[in-house]
VEXVEX-348669 format. One record per residue: x, y, z of N, C-alpha, C, O in turn; residue number from 0; residue in three letters. Coordinates in steps of 0.2 Angstrom, whole numbers, plus 5000, padded with zeros to 4 digits. Example, Ala and Ser with C-alpha at 12.3 -4.5 7.8 and 13.67 -1.06 7.14 Angstrom:
ATOM  n.px  n.py  n.pz  ca.px  ca.py  ca.pz  c.px  c.py  c.pz  o.px  o.py  o.pz  lolum  kero
ATOM  5066  4972  5039   5062   4978   5039  5066  4984  5039  5071  4983  5042      0   ALA
ATOM  5064  4989  5035   5068   4995   5036  5064  5000  5039  5067  5006  5040      1   SER
***
This chain:
ATOM  n.px  n.py  n.pz  ca.px  ca.py  ca.pz  c.px  c.py  c.pz  o.px  o.py  o.pz  lolum  kero
ATOM  6065  6080  5767   6063   6075   5762  6068  6069  5763  6074  6070  5764      0   UNK
ATOM  6065  6063  5762   6069   6057   5763  6072  6056  5755  6068  6055  5751      1   UNK
ATOM  6078  6055  5755   6081   6053   5748  6079  6046  5746  6077  6042  5750      2   UNK
ATOM  6079  6045  5739   6077   6039   5736  6082  6033  5739  6080  6028  5739      3   UNK
ATOM  6088  6035  5741   6093   6030   5743  6090  6027  5749  6092  6021  5750      4   UNK
ATOM  6086  6030  5753   6083   6027   5759  6077  6023  5758  6075  6020  5763      5   UNK
ATOM  6074  6023  5752   6067   6020   5751  6069  6013  5750  6074  6010  5748      6   UNK
ATOM  6064  6008  5753   6064   6001   5752  6065  5999  5744  6062  6002  5740      7   UNK
ATOM  6069  5995  5742   6070   5993   5735  6064  5990  5733  6060  5986  5736      8   UNK
ATOM  6062  5991  5727   6056   5989   5723  6056  5981  5723  6062  5978  5721      9   UNK
ATOM  6051  5978  5724   6051   5970   5723  6052  5967  5730  6052  5961  5730     10   UNK
ATOM  6053  5970  5735   6054   5967   5742  6049  5970  5747  6046  5975  5746     11   UNK
ATOM  6048  5966  5752   6043   5968   5757  6036  5965  5757  6035  5962  5752     12   UNK
ATOM  6032  5967  5761   6025   5964   5761  6022  5966  5754  6022  5972  5752     13   UNK
ATOM  6018  5961  5752   6014   5962   5745  6018  5961  5739  6015  5961  5734     14   UNK
ATOM  6025  5960  5740   6029   5959   5734  6029  5952  5731  6031  5950  5726     15   UNK
ATOM  6027  5947  5736   6027   5940   5734  6020  5937  5734  6015  5940  5737     16   UNK
ATOM  6019  5932  5730   6012   5929   5730  6010  5927  5737  6014  5924  5741     17   UNK
ATOM  6003  5928  5738   6000   5926   5745  5998  5919  5745  5997  5916  5751     18   UNK
ATOM  5997  5916  5739   5994   5909   5739  6000  5904  5741  6005  5904  5737     19   UNK
ATOM  5999  5901  5746   6005   5896   5748  6006  5891  5743  6011  5888  5742     20   UNK
ATOM  6000  5889  5739   6001   5884   5734  6003  5886  5727  6004  5883  5722     21   UNK
ATOM  6005  5893  5726   6007   5896   5720  6014  5892  5718  6018  5891  5722     22   UNK
ATOM  6014  5891  5711   6020   5888   5709  6025  5893  5705  6022  5897  5701     23   UNK
ATOM  6031  5893  5707   6036   5897   5703  6037  5895  5696  6037  5889  5695     24   UNK
ATOM  6037  5899  5691   6038   5898   5684  6045  5899  5682  6047  5905  5682     25   UNK
ATOM  6048  5894  5680   6055   5894   5678  6056  5895  5670  6051  5892  5667     26   UNK
ATOM  6061  5898  5668   6062   5898   5661  6063  5891  5658  6067  5887  5662     27   UNK
ATOM  6060  5889  5653   6061   5882   5650  6068  5881  5648  6071  5885  5645     28   UNK
ATOM  6071  5875  5651   6078   5874   5649  6078  5870  5642  6073  5868  5640     29   UNK
ATOM  6084  5870  5639   6085   5867   5633  6083  5859  5633  6084  5856  5639     30   UNK
ATOM  6080  5857  5628   6078   5850   5628  6079  5847  5621  6081  5850  5617     31   UNK
ATOM  6078  5840  5621   6078   5837   5615  6085  5833  5613  6086  5831  5608     32   UNK
ATOM  6089  5833  5618   6095   5830   5618  6094  5822  5618  6091  5820  5622     33   UNK
ATOM  6097  5819  5613   6096   5812   5612  6101  5808  5617  6107  5810  5616     34   UNK
ATOM  6099  5804  5621   6103   5800   5625  6102  5793  5625  6096  5791  5623     35   UNK
ATOM  6107  5789  5627   6106   5782   5626  6101  5779  5632  6103  5781  5638     36   UNK
ATOM  6096  5775  5631   6092   5772   5636  6092  5765  5634  6091  5763  5628     37   UNK
ATOM  6093  5760  5639   6093   5753   5637  6087  5751  5635  6081  5753  5637     38   UNK
ATOM  6087  5747  5629   6081   5744   5627  6082  5736  5626  6087  5735  5622     39   UNK
ATOM  6078  5732  5628   6079   5725   5627  6073  5722  5623  6068  5722  5626     40   UNK
ATOM  6075  5720  5617   6069   5717   5613  6066  5711  5617  6069  5707  5620     41   UNK
ATOM  6059  5710  5615   6055   5705   5618  6056  5699  5614  6053  5699  5608     42   UNK
ATOM  6059  5694  5616   6060   5688   5612  6057  5682  5616  6059  5680  5622     43   UNK
ATOM  6052  5679  5613   6049   5673   5617  6053  5667  5617  6054  5664  5622     44   UNK
ATOM  6056  5665  5611   6060   5659   5611  6067  5661  5607  6067  5662  5601     45   UNK
ATOM  6072  5662  5611   6079   5664   5608  6081  5659  5603  6085  5661  5599     46   UNK
ATOM  6079  5653  5603   6082   5648   5599  6080  5649  5592  6083  5647  5587     47   UNK
ATOM  6074  5653  5591   6072   5655   5584  6076  5661  5581  6075  5662  5575     48   UNK
ATOM  6080  5664  5585   6084   5670   5582  6091  5669  5583  6095  5674  5585     49   UNK
ATOM  6093  5663  5583   6100   5661   5584  6105  5665  5580  6110  5667  5582     50   UNK
ATOM  6104  5665  5573   6108   5669   5568  6109  5676  5570  6114  5679  5570     51   UNK
ATOM  6103  5679  5572   6104   5686   5574  6108  5687  5581  6112  5692  5581     52   UNK
ATOM  6107  5683  5586   6111   5683   5592  6118  5682  5591  6122  5686  5594     53   UNK
ATOM  6120  5678  5586   6127   5677   5585  6130  5683  5581  6135  5685  5583     54   UNK
ATOM  6126  5686  5577   6128   5692   5573  6129  5698  5578  6134  5701  5578     55   UNK
ATOM  6125  5698  5583   6125   5704   5588  6132  5702  5592  6135  5707  5594     56   UNK
ATOM  6133  5696  5594   6139   5694   5598  6145  5696  5594  6150  5699  5597     57   UNK
ATOM  6145  5694  5588   6151   5696   5583  6152  5704  5583  6158  5706  5583     58   UNK
ATOM  6146  5707  5582   6147   5715   5582  6150  5717  5588  6154  5722  5588     59   UNK
ATOM  6148  5715  5594   6150   5717   5601  6158  5716  5601  6161  5720  5603     60   UNK
ATOM  6160  5710  5599   6167   5709   5599  6171  5713  5594  6177  5715  5595     61   UNK
ATOM  6168  5714  5588   6171   5719   5583  6172  5726  5586  6177  5729  5584     62   UNK
ATOM  6168  5728  5590   6169   5735   5593  6175  5736  5596  6179  5741  5596     63   UNK
ATOM  6178  5730  5600   6184   5731   5603  6190  5731  5598  6194  5735  5599     64   UNK
ATOM  6189  5727  5593   6195   5728   5588  6195  5734  5584  6200  5737  5583     65   UNK
ATOM  6189  5737  5583   6188   5743   5579  6191  5749  5584  6193  5754  5581     66   UNK
ATOM  6190  5748  5590   6193   5754   5595  6200  5754  5594  6203  5760  5596     67   UNK
ATOM  6204  5749  5591   6211   5749   5590  6213  5751  5583  6219  5751  5581     68   UNK
ATOM  6208  5753  5579   6209   5756   5573  6207  5751  5567  6208  5753  5561     69   UNK
ATOM  6203  5746  5569   6201   5741   5564  6194  5743  5561  6191  5748  5563     70   UNK
ATOM  6191  5739  5556   6185   5740   5554  6182  5733  5552  6185  5729  5549     71   UNK
ATOM  6176  5732  5554   6172   5726   5552  6166  5727  5549  6162  5732  5550     72   UNK
ATOM  6164  5722  5545   6158   5723   5541  6154  5716  5541  6156  5711  5541     73   UNK
ATOM  6147  5717  5542   6143   5711   5543  6137  5711  5538  6133  5716  5539     74   UNK
ATOM  6136  5707  5534   6131   5706   5529  6125  5704  5532  6125  5698  5535     75   UNK
ATOM  6119  5707  5532   6113   5705   5535  6108  5702  5530  6102  5700  5531     76   UNK
ATOM  6110  5702  5523   6105   5701   5518  6102  5693  5518  6097  5692  5516     77   UNK
ATOM  6106  5689  5522   6104   5682   5522  6100  5680  5528  6097  5675  5528     78   UNK
ATOM  6098  5685  5532   6094   5684   5538  6087  5684  5536  6085  5688  5531     79   UNK
ATOM  6083  5680  5539   6075   5680   5538  6072  5686  5541  6076  5689  5545     80   UNK
ATOM  6066  5686  5540   6062   5692   5543  6063  5693  5550  6064  5699  5553     81   UNK
ATOM  6062  5688  5554   6062   5688   5561  6069  5690  5564  6069  5694  5568     82   UNK
ATOM  6074  5687  5561   6081   5688   5563  6083  5695  5562  6086  5699  5565     83   UNK
ATOM  6081  5698  5556   6083   5704   5553  6079  5710  5558  6082  5715  5559     84   UNK
ATOM  6073  5708  5559   6069   5713   5564  6072  5713  5571  6072  5719  5573     85   UNK
ATOM  6075  5708  5573   6078   5708   5580  6084  5713  5580  6085  5717  5584     86   UNK
ATOM  6088  5712  5575   6094   5716   5574  6092  5724  5573  6095  5728  5577     87   UNK
ATOM  6087  5725  5569   6084   5732   5568  6082  5735  5575  6083  5741  5577     88   UNK
ATOM  6078  5731  5579   6075   5733   5585  6081  5735  5590  6081  5739  5594     89   UNK
ATOM  6086  5730  5590   6091   5731   5595  6096  5737  5593  6098  5741  5598     90   UNK
ATOM  6097  5738  5587   6101   5744   5585  6098  5751  5586  6101  5755  5588     91   UNK
ATOM  6092  5751  5585   6088   5758   5586  6091  5763  5581  6095  5761  5576     92   UNK
ATOM  6091  5769  5583   6093   5775   5579  6097  5780  5583  6095  5782  5588     93   UNK
ATOM  6103  5781  5581   6108   5785   5585  6107  5793  5583  6103  5794  5579     94   UNK
ATOM  6113  5796  5584   6113   5804   5582  6115  5805  5575  6114  5811  5573     95   UNK
ATOM  6119  5801  5572   6122   5803   5566  6119  5799  5560  6118  5793  5561     96   UNK
ATOM  6118  5802  5555   6116   5799   5549  6120  5802  5543  6122  5808  5543     97   UNK
ATOM  6121  5798  5537   6125   5800   5532  6121  5799  5525  6117  5794  5525     98   UNK
ATOM  6122  5803  5520   6120   5801   5513  6126  5801  5509  6130  5806  5509     99   UNK
ATOM  6127  5796  5505   6133   5795   5501  6130  5794  5494  6127  5789  5492    100   UNK
ATOM  6131  5799  5490   6129   5799   5483  6133  5795  5478  6139  5793  5480    101   UNK
ATOM  6131  5794  5473   6135   5790   5468  6132  5783  5467  6127  5782  5468    102   UNK
ATOM  6136  5778  5464   6134   5772   5463  6139  5767  5467  6145  5766  5465    103   UNK
ATOM  6136  5763  5471   6128   5763   5473  6127  5769  5478  6132  5771  5482    104   UNK
ATOM  6122  5772  5478   6120   5777   5483  6118  5773  5490  6115  5768  5490    105   UNK
ATOM  6121  5776  5495   6120   5773   5502  6117  5778  5507  6118  5784  5507    106   UNK
ATOM  6112  5775  5511   6110   5778   5517  6113  5775  5523  6113  5769  5524    107   UNK
ATOM  6115  5779  5527   6119   5776   5533  6116  5779  5539  6115  5785  5540    108   UNK
ATOM  6114  5775  5544   6112   5777   5550  6116  5774  5556  6116  5768  5557    109   UNK
ATOM  6118  5779  5560   6122   5776   5566  6116  5773  5571  6111  5776  5572    110   UNK
ATOM  6118  5767  5574   6114   5764   5579  6114  5768  5586  6118  5773  5586    111   UNK
ATOM  6110  5766  5591   6111   5769   5597  6118  5767  5600  6120  5770  5606    112   UNK
ATOM  6121  5762  5597   6128   5760   5599  6133  5764  5595  6134  5763  5589    113   UNK
ATOM  6137  5769  5598   6141   5773   5594  6146  5769  5590  6149  5764  5593    114   UNK
ATOM  6147  5770  5584   6152   5767   5580  6149  5761  5576  6153  5757  5573    115   UNK
ATOM  6143  5759  5577   6140   5754   5574  6135  5757  5569  6130  5760  5571    116   UNK
ATOM  6136  5756  5563   6133   5759   5557  6129  5754  5553  6131  5749  5551    117   UNK
ATOM  6122  5756  5552   6118   5752   5548  6118  5755  5541  6117  5761  5540    118   UNK
ATOM  6120  5751  5536   6121   5754   5529  6116  5750  5524  6116  5744  5524    119   UNK
ATOM  6112  5754  5520   6107   5752   5515  6108  5755  5509  6110  5761  5508    120   UNK
ATOM  6107  5751  5503   6107   5753   5496  6104  5748  5492  6102  5743  5494    121   UNK
ATOM  6105  5749  5486   6102   5744   5481  6107  5738  5482  6112  5738  5480    122   UNK
ATOM  6104  5732  5484   6107   5726   5485  6112  5726  5491  6116  5721  5492    123   UNK
ATOM  6111  5731  5495   6116   5732   5501  6112  5732  5507  6107  5736  5508    124   UNK
ATOM  6113  5728  5512   6110   5728   5519  6115  5725  5524  6116  5719  5524    125   UNK
ATOM  6119  5730  5527   6124   5727   5531  6125  5732  5537  6123  5738  5537    126   UNK
ATOM  6130  5730  5542   6132   5734   5547  6139  5734  5547  6143  5729  5546    127   UNK
ATOM  6142  5741  5548   6149   5742   5548  6151  5744  5555  6147  5748  5558    128   UNK
ATOM  6156  5742  5558   6159   5744   5565  6165  5747  5564  6170  5744  5561    129   UNK
ATOM  6166  5753  5566   6172   5757   5566  6170  5765  5567  6165  5766  5568    130   UNK
ATOM  6175  5769  5567   6174   5776   5569  6170  5779  5564  6166  5784  5566    131   UNK
ATOM  6170  5777  5557   6166   5780   5552  6165  5775  5547  6170  5772  5546    132   UNK
ATOM  6160  5775  5543   6159   5770   5538  6165  5771  5532  6167  5777  5531    133   UNK
ATOM  6167  5765  5530   6173   5766   5525  6171  5770  5519  6175  5773  5516    134   UNK
ATOM  6165  5769  5516   6163   5773   5510  6163  5780  5511  6164  5784  5506    135   UNK
ATOM  6162  5783  5517   6162   5790   5519  6169  5793  5518  6170  5799  5517    136   UNK
ATOM  6174  5788  5519   6181   5791   5518  6183  5790  5511  6186  5794  5508    137   UNK
ATOM  6182  5784  5508   6184   5783   5501  6181  5787  5495  6183  5788  5490    138   UNK
ATOM  6174  5789  5497   6170   5792   5491  6169  5799  5493  6165  5802  5489    139   UNK
ATOM  6171  5802  5498   6169   5808   5501  6170  5814  5495  6165  5818  5495    140   UNK
ATOM  6175  5814  5492   6176   5820   5487  6175  5818  5480  6177  5822  5476    141   UNK
ATOM  6172  5813  5479   6169   5812   5472  6164  5817  5470  6159  5818  5474    142   UNK
ATOM  6165  5821  5465   6161   5827   5463  6154  5825  5462  6152  5821  5457    143   UNK
ATOM  6150  5827  5466   6142   5827   5465  6141  5834  5461  6136  5834  5456    144   UNK
ATOM  6144  5839  5462   6144   5845   5458  6151  5848  5458  6154  5849  5463    145   UNK
ATOM  6154  5848  5452   6161   5849   5451  6163  5856  5454  6159  5861  5454    146   UNK
ATOM  6169  5856  5456   6172   5863   5458  6174  5867  5453  6178  5865  5448    147   UNK
ATOM  6172  5873  5453   6174   5878   5447  6181  5881  5448  6184  5883  5444    148   UNK
ATOM  6183  5881  5455   6190   5883   5456  6190  5891  5457  6186  5894  5456    149   UNK
ATOM  6197  5893  5458   6198   5900   5459  6197  5904  5453  6197  5910  5453    150   UNK
ATOM  6196  5901  5447   6195   5905   5441  6187  5906  5440  6186  5909  5435    151   UNK
ATOM  6183  5904  5444   6176   5905   5443  6175  5913  5443  6177  5916  5447    152   UNK
ATOM  6171  5915  5438   6169   5922   5438  6167  5925  5444  6163  5923  5448    153   UNK
ATOM  6170  5931  5446   6168   5935   5452  6163  5940  5450  6165  5945  5446    154   UNK
ATOM  6157  5940  5453   6152   5945   5453  6153  5951  5457  6158  5951  5462    155   UNK
ATOM  6149  5956  5457   6150   5961   5462  6148  5959  5469  6144  5954  5470    156   UNK
ATOM  6152  5961  5474   6151   5959   5481  6156  5954  5483  6156  5952  5489    157   UNK
ATOM  6159  5951  5478   6164   5945   5480  6171  5949  5482  6174  5952  5478    158   UNK
ATOM  6172  5949  5489   6178   5953   5492  6183  5948  5494  6189  5948  5492    159   UNK
ATOM  6182  5944  5499   6187   5940   5503  6187  5933  5501  6192  5929  5503    160   UNK
ATOM  6182  5931  5497   6182   5923   5495  6188  5921  5491  6190  5916  5493    161   UNK
ATOM  6191  5925  5487   6197   5922   5483  6203  5921  5487  6206  5916  5486    162   UNK
ATOM  6204  5925  5492   6209   5924   5497  6208  5918  5501  6213  5914  5502    163   UNK
ATOM  6202  5917  5503   6200   5910   5507  6201  5904  5503  6203  5899  5505    164   UNK
ATOM  6199  5905  5496   6200   5899   5492  6207  5897  5491  6209  5892  5491    165   UNK
ATOM  6211  5902  5490   6218   5901   5489  6221  5898  5495  6225  5893  5495    166   UNK
ATOM  6219  5900  5501   6221   5896   5507  6219  5889  5508  6223  5885  5509    167   UNK
ATOM  6213  5888  5506   6210   5881   5506  6214  5876  5501  6215  5871  5502    168   UNK
ATOM  6215  5879  5495   6218   5875   5490  6225  5873  5492  6227  5868  5491    169   UNK
ATOM  6229  5878  5495   6236   5877   5497  6236  5871  5503  6240  5867  5502    170   UNK
ATOM  6231  5872  5507   6231   5867   5513  6228  5860  5510  6231  5855  5513    171   UNK
ATOM  6224  5860  5506   6221   5854   5503  6227  5850  5499  6228  5844  5500    172   UNK
ATOM  6231  5854  5495   6236   5851   5491  6242  5848  5496  6246  5844  5494    173   UNK
ATOM  6243  5851  5502   6249   5849   5506  6246  5845  5512  6251  5843  5516    174   UNK
ATOM  6240  5843  5512   6238   5839   5518  6240  5832  5518  6239  5829  5513    175   UNK
ATOM  6243  5830  5523   6246   5823   5524  6244  5820  5530  6247  5815  5532    176   UNK
ATOM  6238  5822  5532   6235   5819   5539  6237  5824  5544  6240  5829  5543    177   UNK
ATOM  6236  5822  5550   6237   5826   5556  6232  5831  5558  6226  5829  5557    178   UNK
ATOM  6234  5836  5561   6229   5841   5564  6225  5844  5558  6228  5846  5553    179   UNK
ATOM  6219  5845  5559   6215   5849   5554  6217  5856  5554  6219  5859  5559    180   UNK
ATOM  6216  5859  5548   6216   5866   5547  6209  5869  5546  6205  5867  5542    181   UNK
ATOM  6208  5874  5551   6201   5876   5551  6201  5884  5549  6205  5888  5551    182   UNK
ATOM  6196  5885  5544   6194   5892   5542  6188  5894  5545  6182  5891  5543    183   UNK
ATOM  6187  5898  5550   6181   5900   5554  6178  5906  5550  6180  5912  5551    184   UNK
ATOM  6173  5904  5546   6169   5910   5543  6165  5914  5548  6164  5920  5546    185   UNK
ATOM  6163  5911  5553   6160   5915   5558  6164  5921  5561  6161  5926  5563    186   UNK
ATOM  6170  5921  5561   6175   5926   5564  6178  5930  5558  6181  5935  5560    187   UNK
ATOM  6177  5928  5552   6180   5932   5547  6175  5936  5543  6169  5934  5542    188   UNK
ATOM  6177  5942  5541   6172   5947   5537  6171  5944  5530  6176  5941  5527    189   UNK
ATOM  6165  5943  5528   6163   5941   5521  6156  5943  5520  6152  5945  5524    190   UNK
ATOM  6155  5943  5513   6148   5945   5511  6144  5939  5509  6147  5933  5508    191   UNK
ATOM  6138  5939  5508   6134   5934   5505  6136  5932  5498  6136  5926  5497    192   UNK
ATOM  6139  5937  5494   6141   5935   5488  6148  5931  5488  6149  5926  5484    193   UNK
ATOM  6152  5932  5494   6157   5928   5495  6156  5921  5496  6159  5916  5493    194   UNK
ATOM  6150  5919  5500   6148   5913   5501  6146  5909  5495  6147  5903  5494    195   UNK
ATOM  6142  5913  5491   6139   5910   5485  6145  5908  5480  6145  5903  5477    196   UNK
ATOM  6150  5912  5480   6156   5911   5475  6160  5905  5478  6162  5901  5474    197   UNK
ATOM  6161  5905  5485   6165   5899   5488  6161  5893  5486  6164  5887  5485    198   UNK
ATOM  6154  5893  5487   6151   5886   5485  6152  5884  5478  6153  5878  5477    199   UNK
ATOM  6152  5888  5473   6153   5886   5467  6160  5884  5465  6162  5879  5462    200   UNK
ATOM  6165  5888  5468   6172   5887   5467  6174  5880  5470  6178  5876  5468    201   UNK
ATOM  6171  5878  5476   6173   5872   5480  6169  5866  5477  6171  5860  5478    202   UNK
ATOM  6163  5867  5474   6159   5862   5472  6156  5858  5478  6157  5860  5484    203   UNK
ATOM  6154  5852  5477   6151   5847   5482  6153  5840  5481  6152  5838  5475    204   UNK
ATOM  6155  5837  5486   6157   5830   5486  6151  5825  5487  6145  5827  5486    205   UNK
ATOM  6153  5819  5488   6147   5814   5488  6144  5813  5495  6139  5810  5495    206   UNK
ATOM  6147  5816  5500   6145   5814   5507  6142  5820  5511  6145  5825  5511    207   UNK
ATOM  6136  5819  5514   6133   5824   5518  6132  5820  5525  6129  5814  5525    208   UNK
ATOM  6134  5823  5530   6133   5820   5537  6129  5825  5541  6130  5831  5541    209   UNK
ATOM  6124  5822  5545   6120   5826   5550  6121  5823  5557  6119  5817  5558    210   UNK
ATOM  6123  5827  5561   6124   5824   5568  6119  5828  5573  6119  5835  5573    211   UNK
ATOM  6115  5825  5576   6109   5828   5580  6111  5828  5588  6113  5822  5590    212   UNK
ATOM  6110  5833  5591   6111   5833   5598  6107  5839  5601  6101  5839  5600    213   UNK
ATOM  6110  5844  5604   6107   5850   5606  6108  5854  5599  6113  5857  5598    214   UNK
ATOM  6103  5854  5595   6103   5857   5589  6106  5852  5584  6106  5846  5585    215   UNK
ATOM  6109  5855  5578   6111   5850   5573  6118  5852  5571  6120  5858  5571    216   UNK
ATOM  6122  5848  5568   6128   5849   5565  6128  5846  5558  6127  5840  5557    217   UNK
ATOM  6129  5850  5553   6129   5848   5546  6136  5848  5543  6139  5853  5543    218   UNK
ATOM  6138  5842  5540   6145   5842   5537  6144  5840  5530  6141  5835  5529    219   UNK
ATOM  6147  5844  5526   6146   5842   5519  6153  5842  5516  6157  5847  5516    220   UNK
ATOM  6155  5837  5512   6161   5836   5508  6161  5841  5502  6156  5841  5499    221   UNK
ATOM  6166  5844  5501   6167   5848   5495  6170  5844  5489  6172  5838  5491    222   UNK
ATOM  6171  5846  5483   6174   5843   5478  6181  5844  5478  6185  5841  5474    223   UNK
ATOM  6184  5848  5483   6191   5849   5484  6194  5844  5489  6191  5844  5495    224   UNK
ATOM  6198  5840  5487   6200   5834   5492  6202  5837  5499  6206  5842  5500    225   UNK
ATOM  6199  5834  5504   6201   5835   5511  6197  5841  5514  6198  5843  5520    226   UNK
ATOM  6193  5844  5510   6190   5851   5512  6182  5849  5514  6179  5847  5509    227   UNK
ATOM  6180  5851  5520   6174   5850   5522  6171  5856  5525  6174  5860  5527    228   UNK
ATOM  6164  5857  5524   6160   5862   5526  6157  5860  5533  6153  5855  5532    229   UNK
ATOM  6158  5863  5538   6155   5861   5545  6151  5866  5548  6154  5872  5549    230   UNK
ATOM  6145  5865  5549   6140   5871   5551  6136  5868  5557  6133  5863  5557    231   UNK
ATOM  6136  5872  5562   6133   5870   5568  6127  5875  5569  6127  5881  5568    232   UNK
ATOM  6121  5872  5571   6115   5876   5572  6112  5874  5579  6113  5869  5581    233   UNK
ATOM  6109  5880  5582   6107   5879   5589  6100  5875  5588  6097  5874  5583    234   UNK
ATOM  6096  5875  5594   6090   5871   5594  6084  5875  5591  6079  5873  5589    235   UNK
ATOM  6086  5882  5589   6081   5886   5585  6083  5886  5578  6080  5890  5574    236   UNK
ATOM  6087  5882  5576   6089   5881   5569  6093  5887  5566  6092  5889  5560    237   UNK
ATOM  6096  5891  5571   6100   5897   5569  6107  5895  5568  6110  5891  5573    238   UNK
ATOM  6111  5897  5563   6118   5895   5562  6122  5899  5567  6122  5905  5567    239   UNK
ATOM  6126  5895  5571   6130   5898   5576  6137  5897  5575  6141  5901  5578    240   UNK
ATOM  6139  5893  5570   6146   5892   5569  6147  5889  5562  6144  5884  5560    241   UNK
ATOM  6151  5892  5558   6151   5890   5551  6159  5890  5549  6162  5895  5549    242   UNK
ATOM  6161  5884  5547   6168   5883   5546  6170  5879  5540  6165  5875  5538    243   UNK
ATOM  6176  5879  5537   6179   5875   5533  6184  5871  5537  6188  5874  5540    244   UNK
ATOM  6184  5864  5536   6190   5860   5539  6194  5856  5534  6191  5853  5529    245   UNK
ATOM  6200  5857  5534   6204   5853   5529  6207  5847  5534  6211  5848  5538    246   UNK
ATOM  6204  5841  5532   6205   5835   5537  6203  5829  5533  6199  5830  5528    247   UNK
ATOM  6204  5823  5536   6202   5817   5533  6194  5817  5534  6191  5815  5529    248   UNK
ATOM  6192  5818  5540   6185   5818   5542  6184  5822  5548  6188  5821  5553    249   UNK
ATOM  6180  5827  5548   6179   5831   5554  6177  5827  5561  6174  5822  5560    250   UNK
ATOM  6181  5828  5566   6180   5824   5572  6173  5824  5575  6172  5818  5578    251   UNK
ATOM  6169  5828  5574   6162   5828   5577  6158  5822  5574  6154  5820  5577    252   UNK
ATOM  6160  5819  5568   6157   5814   5565  6159  5807  5567  6156  5802  5566    253   UNK
ATOM  6165  5807  5570   6169   5801   5572  6167  5798  5578  6167  5802  5583    254   UNK
ATOM  6166  5791  5579   6165   5788   5585  6172  5787  5588  6177  5784  5585    255   UNK
ATOM  6173  5789  5595   6179   5788   5598  6180  5781  5600  6176  5777  5601    256   UNK
ATOM  6187  5779  5602   6188   5773   5604  6185  5771  5610  6182  5765  5611    257   UNK
ATOM  6184  5776  5615   6180   5774   5621  6173  5773  5620  6170  5768  5623    258   UNK
ATOM  6170  5776  5615   6163   5775   5613  6162  5768  5610  6157  5764  5611    259   UNK
ATOM  6167  5766  5606   6167   5759   5603  6167  5754  5608  6163  5749  5608    260   UNK
ATOM  6172  5754  5613   6172   5749   5618  6166  5749  5622  6163  5744  5624    261   UNK
ATOM  6163  5755  5624   6157   5755   5628  6151  5752  5624  6147  5749  5627    262   UNK
ATOM  6151  5753  5617   6146   5750   5613  6146  5743  5613  6141  5739  5614    263   UNK
ATOM  6152  5740  5613   6153   5733   5613  6150  5730  5620  6147  5725  5620    264   UNK
ATOM  6152  5733  5625   6149   5731   5632  6142  5731  5633  6139  5727  5635    265   UNK
ATOM  6139  5737  5630   6132   5737   5630  6128  5732  5626  6122  5730  5628    266   UNK
ATOM  6131  5731  5620   6128   5725   5616  6128  5719  5620  6123  5715  5619    267   UNK
ATOM  6133  5717  5623   6133   5711   5627  6128  5711  5632  6126  5706  5634    268   UNK
ATOM  6127  5717  5636   6122   5717   5641  6115  5716  5638  6111  5712  5641    269   UNK
ATOM  6114  5718  5632   6107   5717   5629  6107  5709  5627  6101  5706  5629    270   UNK
ATOM  6112  5706  5625   6112   5699   5623  6111  5695  5630  6107  5690  5630    271   UNK
ATOM  6114  5697  5635   6113   5693   5641  6105  5694  5644  6103  5689  5646    272   UNK
ATOM  6102  5699  5643   6095   5700   5645  6091  5696  5640  6086  5694  5643    273   UNK
ATOM  6092  5696  5634   6088   5692   5629  6088  5684  5631  6083  5681  5631    274   UNK
ATOM  6094  5682  5632   6095   5675   5633  6093  5673  5640  6094  5667  5642    275   UNK
***
């Protein structure tokens, strides 16, 4: 008897492959949906009719360089007529990051396709800010939208590790003076659902919520405890894959880097050259 060791391996040899020469191999579908920059040049028949918009865009491009060195610039768009305002909107497009800032005035913020160039709208507000992150997202982040109950919040059954985590966050919040963020990774720590509910009430909710879209989503929420953010990453199937608290001024994932701001300025100038 011939042992199995000597038999041809299954899936090889004559008859194991398609006989049709035109047969197409079927590959597993790769991840998709990543937003990437693609150049778009608005169609302008007569550039002389949109001179205010072109000047504003040029000023924004130059401001990107200054903001890359730590500055911040703001441009009021409310004085522009419909045609000029439409040109700026078309040029800016929509990037990966959006913000909701509660309070008075409530603000809607949308990053343009140029990283670090932010479109900001609210009652009586229509402007563009250039910088790593909009100024209101820093100054108003921890204004309580829902107050923090703190570590004295009543503990129900099932609350096990949350009080220890809360004590750690309160200590790091009170001693934070800038510098490297302190991260508490809930994904790697044992906790119950009741722990998360208790933490949510104890920390409260601040005024700023940020959504960054790429492969999947990153949701960033300010708590009502100064310098403490909830940062959650979801994959393309909307499954939570990383859940953290960060004690920092602003989570790095939401910030436009200096290199991005310089690149944004160069790309805006390229669009202007194409229009003119």
